[in-house]
Structures are given as structure tokens and as C-alpha cells.
C-alpha positions as a LaTeX table, in Angstrom:
\begin{tabular}{lrrr}
\hline
Residue & $x$ (\AA) & $y$ (\AA) & $z$ (\AA) \\
\hline
Met1 & $-45.68$ & $-51.38$ & 5.56 \\
Lys2 & $-46.08$ & $-47.82$ & 6.06 \\
Gln3 & $-43.31$ & $-47.79$ & 8.71 \\
Ile4 & $-41.19$ & $-49.36$ & 5.86 \\
Ala5 & $-42.21$ & $-46.67$ & 3.42 \\
Val6 & $-41.44$ & $-43.86$ & 5.71 \\
Ile7 & $-37.84$ & $-45.32$ & 6.41 \\
Arg8 & $-37.40$ & $-45.62$ & 2.60 \\
Asn9 & $-38.48$ & $-42.11$ & 2.23 \\
Arg10 & $-36.27$ & $-41.03$ & 4.96 \\
Lys11 & $-33.21$ & $-42.96$ & 3.42 \\
Gly12 & $-34.15$ & $-40.87$ & 0.05 \\
Ile13 & $-34.03$ & $-37.78$ & 2.06 \\
Val14 & $-30.87$ & $-38.60$ & 3.37 \\
Thr15 & $-29.31$ & $-39.47$ & 0.23 \\
Leu16 & $-30.45$ & $-36.42$ & $-1.34$ \\
Leu17 & $-29.05$ & $-34.35$ & 1.49 \\
Cys18 & $-25.66$ & $-36.10$ & 1.19 \\
Ala19 & $-25.42$ & $-35.50$ & $-2.48$ \\
Leu20 & $-26.32$ & $-31.69$ & $-1.81$ \\
Ala21 & $-23.72$ & $-31.42$ & 0.64 \\
Leu22 & $-21.14$ & $-33.12$ & $-1.69$ \\
Phe23 & $-22.24$ & $-30.41$ & $-4.31$ \\
Ile24 & $-21.96$ & $-27.50$ & $-1.81$ \\
Gly25 & $-18.65$ & $-28.73$ & $-0.70$ \\
Met26 & $-17.06$ & $-28.79$ & $-4.27$ \\
Pro27 & $-14.88$ & $-25.78$ & $-4.95$ \\
Val28 & $-17.56$ & $-23.83$ & $-7.13$ \\
Cys29 & $-15.81$ & $-20.62$ & $-6.17$ \\
Val30 & $-12.99$ & $-21.59$ & $-8.50$ \\
Ser31 & $-15.51$ & $-21.66$ & $-11.58$ \\
Ala32 & $-16.63$ & $-18.21$ & $-10.53$ \\
Ala33 & $-13.12$ & $-16.70$ & $-10.57$ \\
Gly34 & $-13.21$ & $-13.24$ & $-12.15$ \\
Ser35 & $-15.79$ & $-10.66$ & $-12.61$ \\
Asn36 & $-17.47$ & $-8.79$ & $-15.48$ \\
Gly37 & $-16.86$ & $-5.03$ & $-13.83$ \\
Lys38 & $-19.13$ & $-2.86$ & $-16.12$ \\
Gly39 & $-17.90$ & 0.51 & $-14.78$ \\
Ala40 & $-19.78$ & 3.80 & $-14.58$ \\
Lys41 & $-23.54$ & 3.94 & $-15.28$ \\
Leu42 & $-24.39$ & 7.39 & $-16.05$ \\
Pro43 & $-28.13$ & 8.24 & $-15.92$ \\
Ala44 & $-30.49$ & 8.99 & $-18.78$ \\
Tyr45 & $-30.83$ & 12.82 & $-18.18$ \\
Lys46 & $-34.07$ & 14.40 & $-18.98$ \\
Gln47 & $-32.22$ & 17.63 & $-20.40$ \\
Val48 & $-28.56$ & 18.32 & $-21.43$ \\
Lys49 & $-27.40$ & 21.92 & $-21.21$ \\
Lys50 & $-24.60$ & 22.84 & $-23.56$ \\
Val51 & $-22.11$ & 25.47 & $-22.52$ \\
Gln52 & $-19.44$ & 26.66 & $-25.34$ \\
Val53 & $-16.12$ & 27.70 & $-23.83$ \\
Asp54 & $-14.85$ & 30.96 & $-25.37$ \\
Lys55 & $-11.75$ & 30.43 & $-27.63$ \\
Glu56 & $-10.40$ & 33.85 & $-27.13$ \\
Asp57 & $-11.11$ & 33.87 & $-23.36$ \\
Phe58 & $-10.20$ & 30.16 & $-22.37$ \\
Gln59 & $-9.33$ & 30.45 & $-18.85$ \\
Arg60 & $-12.22$ & 32.66 & $-17.66$ \\
Ser61 & $-14.61$ & 31.22 & $-19.89$ \\
Leu62 & $-13.88$ & 27.53 & $-18.76$ \\
Gln63 & $-13.95$ & 28.47 & $-15.12$ \\
Asn64 & $-17.22$ & 30.28 & $-15.35$ \\
Ala65 & $-18.66$ & 27.33 & $-17.11$ \\
Leu66 & $-17.61$ & 24.77 & $-14.45$ \\
Glu67 & $-18.77$ & 27.08 & $-11.72$ \\
Met68 & $-22.17$ & 27.65 & $-13.26$ \\
Ala69 & $-22.34$ & 23.64 & $-13.75$ \\
Gly70 & $-21.44$ & 23.24 & $-10.08$ \\
Arg71 & $-24.33$ & 25.25 & $-8.89$ \\
Lys72 & $-27.22$ & 24.24 & $-11.50$ \\
Ala73 & $-26.40$ & 20.72 & $-12.72$ \\
Ser74 & $-28.43$ & 17.92 & $-11.23$ \\
Lys75 & $-29.47$ & 14.17 & $-11.77$ \\
Ser76 & $-32.07$ & 15.30 & $-14.20$ \\
Cys77 & $-29.98$ & 18.04 & $-15.90$ \\
Gln78 & $-26.28$ & 17.46 & $-17.02$ \\
Tyr79 & $-24.08$ & 20.47 & $-18.24$ \\
Lys80 & $-21.94$ & 19.72 & $-21.08$ \\
Ile81 & $-18.90$ & 21.86 & $-21.35$ \\
Val82 & $-17.48$ & 21.93 & $-24.85$ \\
Ile83 & $-13.84$ & 23.18 & $-25.36$ \\
Pro84 & $-13.73$ & 23.74 & $-29.13$ \\
Pro85 & $-10.83$ & 22.44 & $-31.13$ \\
Gly86 & $-7.92$ & 24.35 & $-30.91$ \\
Glu87 & $-4.85$ & 25.13 & $-28.67$ \\
Tyr88 & $-4.94$ & 26.36 & $-25.09$ \\
Val89 & $-2.83$ & 26.92 & $-22.06$ \\
Leu90 & $-4.25$ & 25.98 & $-18.80$ \\
Ser91 & $-2.71$ & 27.90 & $-15.70$ \\
His92 & $-4.98$ & 26.71 & $-12.84$ \\
Val93 & $-6.42$ & 23.16 & $-11.44$ \\
Leu94 & $-9.85$ & 22.38 & $-12.77$ \\
Thr95 & $-12.42$ & 21.33 & $-9.74$ \\
Ile96 & $-14.72$ & 18.84 & $-11.01$ \\
Lys97 & $-18.16$ & 18.53 & $-9.58$ \\
Ser98 & $-21.33$ & 16.40 & $-10.17$ \\
Asn99 & $-23.32$ & 15.83 & $-13.20$ \\
Ile100 & $-20.89$ & 17.47 & $-15.50$ \\
Trp101 & $-19.55$ & 16.32 & $-19.01$ \\
Ile102 & $-16.23$ & 18.06 & $-20.21$ \\
Tyr103 & $-16.20$ & 17.55 & $-24.11$ \\
Ala104 & $-12.63$ & 18.65 & $-25.37$ \\
Lys105 & $-12.39$ & 16.47 & $-28.50$ \\
Gly106 & $-9.86$ & 18.09 & $-30.99$ \\
Ala107 & $-8.51$ & 20.33 & $-28.40$ \\
Lys108 & $-4.78$ & 20.52 & $-27.18$ \\
Ile109 & $-4.47$ & 21.89 & $-23.76$ \\
Thr110 & $-0.86$ & 22.55 & $-22.69$ \\
Ile111 & $-0.50$ & 22.72 & $-19.01$ \\
Ala112 & 1.35 & 25.89 & $-17.77$ \\
Asp113 & 4.80 & 25.42 & $-16.04$ \\
His114 & 3.51 & 26.16 & $-12.63$ \\
Val115 & 0.74 & 24.07 & $-12.48$ \\
Ser116 & 0.93 & 20.88 & $-10.54$ \\
Arg117 & $-2.33$ & 19.26 & $-10.70$ \\
Val118 & $-4.85$ & 19.43 & $-13.57$ \\
Met119 & $-7.95$ & 18.13 & $-12.45$ \\
Ala120 & $-9.31$ & 17.07 & $-8.77$ \\
Thr121 & $-12.26$ & 16.91 & $-6.62$ \\
Glu122 & $-12.74$ & 18.85 & $-3.49$ \\
Pro123 & $-12.18$ & 17.14 & 0.05 \\
Asn124 & $-15.05$ & 16.53 & 2.25 \\
Lys125 & $-17.63$ & 16.29 & $-0.37$ \\
Thr126 & $-19.12$ & 13.47 & $-2.57$ \\
Tyr127 & $-19.60$ & 13.51 & $-6.17$ \\
Gln128 & $-21.63$ & 11.65 & $-8.76$ \\
Asn129 & $-22.03$ & 11.20 & $-12.70$ \\
Val130 & $-18.77$ & 12.69 & $-14.06$ \\
Arg131 & $-17.62$ & 12.45 & $-17.69$ \\
Ile132 & $-14.54$ & 13.72 & $-19.20$ \\
Glu133 & $-14.21$ & 13.03 & $-22.86$ \\
Gly134 & $-11.42$ & 13.73 & $-25.39$ \\
Gly135 & $-8.52$ & 16.51 & $-25.46$ \\
Val136 & $-4.83$ & 16.34 & $-25.32$ \\
Trp137 & $-3.98$ & 17.30 & $-21.82$ \\
Asp138 & $-0.17$ & 17.97 & $-22.24$ \\
Ala139 & 2.13 & 18.41 & $-19.12$ \\
Ser140 & 5.22 & 17.16 & $-21.03$ \\
Ser141 & 7.01 & 20.47 & $-21.35$ \\
Gln142 & 6.82 & 21.32 & $-17.62$ \\
Thr143 & 10.28 & 21.69 & $-15.99$ \\
Gly144 & 11.69 & 22.01 & $-12.39$ \\
Ser145 & 10.90 & 20.26 & $-9.18$ \\
Arg146 & 7.09 & 20.38 & $-9.54$ \\
Glu147 & 7.18 & 17.47 & $-12.20$ \\
Lys148 & 7.62 & 14.80 & $-9.29$ \\
Arg149 & 4.98 & 16.27 & $-7.00$ \\
Glu150 & 1.52 & 15.60 & $-7.91$ \\
Met151 & $-0.65$ & 13.39 & $-9.99$ \\
Met152 & $-2.24$ & 14.98 & $-13.11$ \\
Leu153 & $-5.96$ & 13.85 & $-12.32$ \\
Arg154 & $-6.66$ & 12.90 & $-8.71$ \\
Phe155 & $-10.40$ & 12.06 & $-7.65$ \\
Ser156 & $-12.09$ & 10.61 & $-4.48$ \\
His157 & $-15.41$ & 9.92 & $-3.35$ \\
Val158 & $-17.08$ & 9.71 & $-6.70$ \\
Lys159 & $-20.07$ & 7.54 & $-7.94$ \\
Asn160 & $-19.89$ & 6.89 & $-11.53$ \\
Met161 & $-17.08$ & 8.53 & $-13.32$ \\
Val162 & $-16.06$ & 8.10 & $-17.09$ \\
Leu163 & $-12.73$ & 9.08 & $-18.56$ \\
Ser164 & $-12.63$ & 8.44 & $-22.28$ \\
Gly165 & $-10.66$ & 9.41 & $-25.49$ \\
Met166 & $-8.25$ & 11.52 & $-23.43$ \\
Thr167 & $-4.60$ & 11.92 & $-23.82$ \\
Leu168 & $-2.56$ & 12.52 & $-20.83$ \\
Lys169 & 1.21 & 13.37 & $-21.31$ \\
Cys170 & 3.63 & 14.46 & $-18.88$ \\
Lys171 & 7.36 & 14.06 & $-17.39$ \\
Arg172 & 6.45 & 13.13 & $-13.79$ \\
Asn173 & 7.78 & 11.07 & $-10.87$ \\
Asn174 & 4.35 & 10.13 & $-9.47$ \\
His175 & 1.25 & 8.54 & $-10.56$ \\
Ile176 & $-0.70$ & 10.27 & $-13.55$ \\
Val177 & $-4.12$ & 9.53 & $-12.39$ \\
Glu178 & $-4.99$ & 8.41 & $-8.96$ \\
Val179 & $-8.41$ & 7.60 & $-7.49$ \\
Ser180 & $-9.94$ & 6.15 & $-4.18$ \\
Asp181 & $-13.54$ & 5.50 & $-2.94$ \\
Met182 & $-14.75$ & 5.05 & $-6.58$ \\
Asn183 & $-17.88$ & 3.13 & $-7.12$ \\
Gly184 & $-18.72$ & 2.95 & $-11.07$ \\
Phe185 & $-15.38$ & 3.95 & $-12.77$ \\
Thr186 & $-14.76$ & 3.70 & $-16.65$ \\
Val187 & $-11.23$ & 4.67 & $-18.33$ \\
Lys188 & $-11.65$ & 4.00 & $-21.84$ \\
Asn189 & $-9.76$ & 4.65 & $-25.15$ \\
Cys190 & $-7.37$ & 6.87 & $-23.51$ \\
Lys191 & $-3.52$ & 7.47 & $-24.02$ \\
Ile192 & $-1.58$ & 7.84 & $-20.99$ \\
Ser193 & 2.07 & 8.38 & $-20.79$ \\
Gly194 & 5.22 & 9.94 & $-19.24$ \\
Asn195 & 5.84 & 8.83 & $-15.50$ \\
Ser196 & 8.89 & 6.44 & $-16.32$ \\
Arg197 & 11.27 & 8.56 & $-14.67$ \\
Tyr198 & 10.34 & 7.48 & $-11.25$ \\
Leu199 & 13.80 & 6.04 & $-9.90$ \\
Gln200 & 12.89 & 5.13 & $-6.26$ \\
Val201 & 12.45 & 1.49 & $-5.28$ \\
Gln202 & 8.65 & 1.52 & $-5.55$ \\
Pro203 & 7.46 & 2.11 & $-9.13$ \\
Lys204 & 4.58 & 4.23 & $-9.46$ \\
Glu205 & 1.38 & 3.15 & $-11.21$ \\
Ala206 & 0.34 & 5.52 & $-14.15$ \\
Leu207 & $-3.36$ & 4.78 & $-13.16$ \\
Gln208 & $-3.41$ & 4.00 & $-9.60$ \\
Leu209 & $-6.52$ & 2.45 & $-7.71$ \\
Asp210 & $-6.15$ & 3.42 & $-4.05$ \\
Ala211 & $-8.14$ & 3.52 & $-0.85$ \\
Ala212 & $-9.32$ & 6.81 & 0.96 \\
Thr213 & $-7.03$ & 6.65 & 3.87 \\
Lys214 & $-4.65$ & 9.21 & 5.13 \\
Glu215 & $-1.65$ & 7.29 & 4.33 \\
Ala216 & $-2.80$ & 6.64 & 0.82 \\
Met217 & $-4.81$ & 9.63 & $-0.41$ \\
Val218 & $-3.70$ & 12.63 & 1.79 \\
Asn219 & $-5.93$ & 15.57 & 1.87 \\
Cys220 & $-8.82$ & 13.21 & 0.17 \\
Thr221 & $-11.02$ & 13.45 & 3.29 \\
Pro222 & $-13.18$ & 11.89 & 4.38 \\
Tyr223 & $-10.97$ & 8.98 & 5.34 \\
Asn224 & $-13.44$ & 6.30 & 5.02 \\
Gly225 & $-11.06$ & 3.65 & 3.75 \\
Lys226 & $-12.93$ & 2.96 & 0.77 \\
Gly227 & $-11.40$ & 1.47 & $-2.39$ \\
Cys228 & $-12.26$ & 1.11 & $-5.74$ \\
His229 & $-15.21$ & $-1.16$ & $-7.09$ \\
Asn230 & $-16.95$ & $-1.89$ & $-10.23$ \\
Val231 & $-14.23$ & $-0.58$ & $-12.44$ \\
Leu232 & $-13.67$ & $-1.08$ & $-16.21$ \\
Ile233 & $-10.45$ & $-0.06$ & $-17.68$ \\
Thr234 & $-10.52$ & $-1.07$ & $-21.40$ \\
Gly235 & $-9.06$ & 0.06 & $-24.87$ \\
Asn236 & $-6.35$ & 2.39 & $-23.50$ \\
Thr237 & $-2.54$ & 2.74 & $-24.35$ \\
Phe238 & 0.00 & 3.09 & $-21.76$ \\
Ser239 & 3.56 & 4.00 & $-22.83$ \\
Asp240 & 6.79 & 5.21 & $-21.09$ \\
Val241 & 5.28 & 4.47 & $-17.96$ \\
Ser242 & 6.88 & 3.21 & $-14.52$ \\
Arg243 & 3.88 & 0.67 & $-14.11$ \\
Gly244 & 0.84 & 0.59 & $-16.10$ \\
Val245 & $-2.43$ & 0.00 & $-13.99$ \\
Gly246 & $-2.79$ & $-1.43$ & $-10.46$ \\
Ser247 & $-2.78$ & $-0.67$ & $-6.82$ \\
His248 & 0.48 & $-1.29$ & $-4.59$ \\
Ser249 & $-0.89$ & $-0.81$ & $-1.16$ \\
Tyr250 & $-3.30$ & $-1.85$ & 1.59 \\
Ala251 & $-3.12$ & 1.06 & 3.91 \\
Lys252 & $-4.12$ & 1.00 & 7.60 \\
Gly253 & $-7.78$ & 1.76 & 7.98 \\
Ala254 & $-8.85$ & 0.67 & 4.44 \\
Glu255 & $-11.86$ & $-1.50$ & 4.03 \\
Lys256 & $-11.48$ & $-5.42$ & 4.26 \\
Asn257 & $-11.95$ & $-5.89$ & 0.47 \\
Pro258 & $-10.88$ & $-2.49$ & $-1.13$ \\
Tyr259 & $-10.86$ & $-3.69$ & $-4.77$ \\
Thr260 & $-13.56$ & $-5.61$ & $-6.14$ \\
Asn261 & $-15.23$ & $-6.21$ & $-9.61$ \\
Ile262 & $-12.60$ & $-4.76$ & $-11.66$ \\
Thr263 & $-12.07$ & $-5.54$ & $-15.31$ \\
Val264 & $-8.72$ & $-4.60$ & $-17.23$ \\
Glu265 & $-9.33$ & $-5.61$ & $-20.98$ \\
Lys266 & $-7.84$ & $-4.95$ & $-24.22$ \\
Asn267 & $-5.36$ & $-2.46$ & $-23.40$ \\
Thr268 & $-1.98$ & $-2.09$ & $-24.65$ \\
Phe269 & 1.33 & $-1.47$ & $-22.46$ \\
Lys270 & 4.42 & $-0.28$ & $-24.07$ \\
Gly271 & 7.76 & 0.28 & $-22.41$ \\
Cys272 & 7.06 & $-0.03$ & $-18.52$ \\
Lys273 & 9.91 & 0.24 & $-16.19$ \\
Gly274 & 8.16 & $-2.12$ & $-13.96$ \\
Glu275 & 5.26 & $-4.45$ & $-14.22$ \\
Ala276 & 2.39 & $-3.34$ & $-16.57$ \\
Ile277 & $-0.30$ & $-4.65$ & $-14.43$ \\
Tyr278 & 0.38 & $-4.75$ & $-10.64$ \\
Phe279 & $-2.42$ & $-5.85$ & $-8.28$ \\
Leu280 & $-2.55$ & $-6.47$ & $-4.70$ \\
Tyr281 & $-5.83$ & $-7.34$ & $-2.57$ \\
Trp282 & $-8.04$ & $-7.57$ & $-5.61$ \\
Lys283 & $-11.08$ & $-9.63$ & $-5.28$ \\
Asn284 & $-13.31$ & $-11.12$ & $-8.14$ \\
Cys285 & $-11.62$ & $-9.21$ & $-10.74$ \\
Ser286 & $-10.57$ & $-9.91$ & $-14.33$ \\
Val287 & $-7.41$ & $-9.20$ & $-16.44$ \\
Leu288 & $-8.22$ & $-10.07$ & $-19.95$ \\
Lys289 & $-6.75$ & $-9.93$ & $-23.69$ \\
Asn290 & $-4.27$ & $-7.28$ & $-22.68$ \\
Lys291 & $-1.12$ & $-6.71$ & $-24.77$ \\
Ile292 & 2.34 & $-6.09$ & $-23.09$ \\
Tyr293 & 5.34 & $-5.03$ & $-24.50$ \\
Asn294 & 8.64 & $-4.53$ & $-22.66$ \\
Ala295 & 8.22 & $-4.49$ & $-18.99$ \\
Lys296 & 10.38 & $-5.54$ & $-15.85$ \\
His297 & 9.80 & $-8.35$ & $-13.32$ \\
Ala298 & 6.31 & $-9.56$ & $-14.76$ \\
Gly299 & 3.75 & $-8.53$ & $-17.37$ \\
Ile300 & 1.22 & $-9.03$ & $-14.80$ \\
Tyr301 & 1.89 & $-9.33$ & $-11.08$ \\
Met302 & $-0.76$ & $-10.32$ & $-8.48$ \\
Gln303 & $-0.28$ & $-10.74$ & $-4.67$ \\
Asp304 & $-2.65$ & $-11.47$ & $-1.80$ \\
Ser305 & $-5.63$ & $-11.68$ & $-3.95$ \\
Thr306 & $-8.59$ & $-14.15$ & $-4.67$ \\
Leu307 & $-11.29$ & $-15.29$ & $-6.91$ \\
Asn308 & $-9.66$ & $-13.48$ & $-9.84$ \\
Lys309 & $-9.28$ & $-14.20$ & $-13.55$ \\
Val310 & $-6.17$ & $-13.52$ & $-15.71$ \\
Gln311 & $-6.85$ & $-14.84$ & $-19.32$ \\
Asn312 & $-5.88$ & $-14.63$ & $-22.80$ \\
Asn313 & $-3.22$ & $-11.79$ & $-22.30$ \\
Thr314 & $-0.10$ & $-11.62$ & $-24.72$ \\
Ile315 & 3.10 & $-10.74$ & $-23.12$ \\
Ala316 & 6.53 & $-10.23$ & $-24.65$ \\
Gly317 & 10.16 & $-8.90$ & $-23.32$ \\
Ile318 & 10.18 & $-9.13$ & $-19.60$ \\
Gly319 & 13.53 & $-7.70$ & $-18.16$ \\
Ala320 & 14.80 & $-8.51$ & $-14.64$ \\
Tyr321 & 14.81 & $-5.86$ & $-11.67$ \\
Ser322 & 18.46 & $-4.95$ & $-10.74$ \\
Gly323 & 19.86 & $-3.26$ & $-7.48$ \\
Glu324 & 17.54 & $-2.16$ & $-4.87$ \\
Arg325 & 14.31 & $-3.14$ & $-6.69$ \\
Ala326 & 15.67 & $-6.52$ & $-7.19$ \\
Lys327 & 16.49 & $-6.88$ & $-3.39$ \\
Thr328 & 12.73 & $-5.82$ & $-2.66$ \\
Tyr329 & 10.84 & $-7.43$ & $-5.39$ \\
Gly330 & 13.30 & $-10.36$ & $-6.69$ \\
Ser331 & 14.75 & $-10.82$ & $-10.00$ \\
Asp332 & 12.26 & $-13.06$ & $-11.57$ \\
Arg333 & 11.11 & $-12.65$ & $-15.28$ \\
Ala334 & 7.84 & $-13.97$ & $-15.64$ \\
Gly335 & 4.82 & $-13.39$ & $-17.95$ \\
Val336 & 2.46 & $-13.72$ & $-15.05$ \\
Leu337 & 3.86 & $-13.88$ & $-11.39$ \\
Met338 & 1.53 & $-15.01$ & $-8.58$ \\
Arg339 & 2.14 & $-14.50$ & $-4.72$ \\
Asn340 & $-0.16$ & $-15.77$ & $-2.50$ \\
Ile341 & $-3.00$ & $-16.27$ & $-4.58$ \\
Ser342 & $-6.09$ & $-18.33$ & $-3.98$ \\
Arg343 & $-9.21$ & $-19.63$ & $-6.12$ \\
Ser344 & $-7.95$ & $-17.95$ & $-9.42$ \\
His345 & $-7.97$ & $-18.99$ & $-12.97$ \\
Val346 & $-4.81$ & $-18.27$ & $-14.90$ \\
Ile347 & $-5.51$ & $-19.59$ & $-18.54$ \\
Gly348 & $-4.54$ & $-19.39$ & $-22.09$ \\
Asn349 & $-1.93$ & $-16.80$ & $-21.55$ \\
Gln350 & 1.17 & $-16.29$ & $-24.03$ \\
Ala351 & 4.57 & $-14.98$ & $-23.18$ \\
Ser352 & 7.87 & $-14.47$ & $-24.71$ \\
Gly353 & 11.10 & $-12.89$ & $-23.73$ \\
Cys354 & 10.90 & $-14.24$ & $-20.14$ \\
Lys355 & 11.96 & $-17.38$ & $-17.85$ \\
Lys356 & 8.37 & $-18.82$ & $-17.57$ \\
Ala357 & 4.87 & $-17.87$ & $-18.82$ \\
Val358 & 3.41 & $-18.34$ & $-15.11$ \\
Met359 & 5.36 & $-18.47$ & $-12.03$ \\
Glu360 & 3.67 & $-19.24$ & $-8.73$ \\
Asn361 & 5.74 & $-18.44$ & $-5.66$ \\
Pro362 & 4.97 & $-19.52$ & $-3.13$ \\
Ala363 & 2.20 & $-22.14$ & $-4.30$ \\
Gly364 & $-1.30$ & $-20.52$ & $-3.86$ \\
Lys365 & $-4.55$ & $-22.62$ & $-2.95$ \\
Arg366 & $-7.09$ & $-23.93$ & $-5.35$ \\
Asn367 & $-5.81$ & $-22.16$ & $-8.42$ \\
Val368 & $-6.63$ & $-23.31$ & $-11.99$ \\
Ile369 & $-3.48$ & $-22.78$ & $-14.10$ \\
Lys370 & $-3.61$ & $-24.16$ & $-17.63$ \\
Arg371 & $-3.17$ & $-23.72$ & $-21.45$ \\
Asn372 & $-0.56$ & $-20.87$ & $-20.68$ \\
Lys373 & 2.61 & $-20.88$ & $-23.27$ \\
Lys374 & 5.98 & $-19.75$ & $-23.23$ \\
Leu375 & 6.50 & $-19.15$ & $-26.87$ \\
Arg376 & 10.27 & $-18.62$ & $-26.74$ \\
\hline
\end{tabular}
């Protein structure tokens, strides 16, 4: 009897193991598609030192404040540099360092004609805990060849950075904001416009997430290949841009998964000359509740990516590429266009003024595509 009991017990164990194996074998990763990228998490500073920029000596005063903050700010003491409301002219690049908060709400800063880049981090250094808030940073009156050279903002090797309430205006043939090797990055309630004049085959994202490689981010050493992780892009308006948000390259030397845990949520895109959201090589990312009006090729384009969620976006007015762009990217007109996508959710999106709400070409693997509507 004891032997029979043991056998029965073993059968029970085998049954349990089989059930567990079936459960493990189920495509649970599909249900886990997407993420909740929370963006930057700044420390709770013990002290915040406020430095007021002199309105009458704007250039010198701002530069001195940044230099002092670079020397004295720390994880326990943040330096808040306040640009008072008013109108100013900026005639040199601002070098951004750790544990600073630039507060420019109510200020309009016109970028002098000869200035190419507005803000940047230095190469061969790492940074942390940066906050830039408010201000109209206006390069739209610039003329000449410099308009096609540089990004307005270019940051690399930063842990925890927040851009909030900024207005960035320009007339450039390049990205407006470009970042790489970012871990904890928030772009919130900003207005970004003015790179729609890019006429080459590859449209340029206004907000470009990139990897720290020599090919992608020249002079942003060290070239450690790191991309962007834990990113939150929310509440922003992109207008008159070539593309809105995304990444378009996987350069040689980049890490295996250069873009993870990114949330693009509740943004508005208007008047894009290319796709509003364009992403390659993203993993565990979410594109949610965005509104897209007038774009080309697709409202949301996703390629060579896995475990992502694209849900409850509203898309209207998608035109087709023509000429060289059509030869390179095709002449599709889709709300959401998927190429080589796996284990992702595309659910509840609404699109009008296009051929299809969702196009999958070629077919992906283990995707969930449902409740998407083409309105007209």
C-alpha cells in the first residue's frame, strides 16, 4: 500500500509539473507587452540654493551662475539658476552640468544668429540630476547655413534629466533635441517646432533618442554604445517638424537593446513631413493616447522591435511619401505601420484619412492586434 501511495504521489507530482510546463510555455510575454517608463527621478535635496540672473547683465551673469553651480552643486545641494521674466539674447552655448536647475518661466531667450548649439553637455564626462524648466528658446529668426548644422539641445551620458515647460523654436535641417546614453529622461509639457525643412531622404526626428557611438553621436565620447532607457515623453506638442519623436538608427557598436522602457504618452503632433512617431529597436516600450494630425507614411511607424504596446492613439490625415522617400520607405498610408514586430500589442487605435488603421508588412510574430478602427 505504501508503494502504491508513493506511485500515486509521483503521478501527482508529474501532473503538477506538466501543468506548470504548459503554463510556462504559454506566451505570457505577449500580455506583458509595453512598460511604464517613469522617466527621471531627481533626488530630494537637503538644500536648494537659488541664484538670480541679472537682467541687465544677462550673458555674463548666466555664465557665472552656471560655472559656480558646476563647482559647488552636489547630490545634497541643488543650484537653482533663475532667469527672470523678460527678453534676452543668447550669444554662446550653455554647458550643462550636474545637480542644476535652470528656471526660465516667463523668459524669452532669442538665439543670436551666429550661435549653432544652445545647450550641451561636455564630452568625456558623466552627469546626473539636471532640470531645465520653462522659457521660450527661440532660434527661428536665424539665417544662413548654420540653420542646418546643429541640434539646439544635445546631451549625452546623463542619469536623470528633466526638460519641462520649454518652448523650442527654430528653422533647422536637423534634430532639435538629441540625446544618448540617458538613463532616466523626462520631456514634459514642452512645445517643439521648426525642423520641417529637412529635404533629404531621411527625415530627422525633432526629439531623437540615440546611442553613444561614433557614427550616431559624433564628439559625445566616451563611445560606450549605450542608448536611452527609462524615458517618459508626455504632454508635449510637436508642430511643423520633419518627424516628431523616435530613433532611426542602430549604429555599429551600440548595445544589444539600446532603447528600453520608454513611454510616449498624451502628446500632440501636428504637421509632420514624415512619421509622427518613428521607432526602431525598441523593447518594452509604450506609445499611448497620442493625437496625431497630418503626417506622412504613417502616424506611428515601428520596425525591428519587440514587447511594445501601441494603444488608444488617435491619428488623422496620413499622406503618402513620393519621390526618393517613396523608393526608400514605400508609399503606404497607415495609422500604425508595423515591420518585423514581435510579441507586441496594437490595440484600440483610431485612424482616418489613411488606407488602413494598422498595416503589418511583413507579418510579425505573436502580436495582438485588435479593436483598431479606420473611421473613414
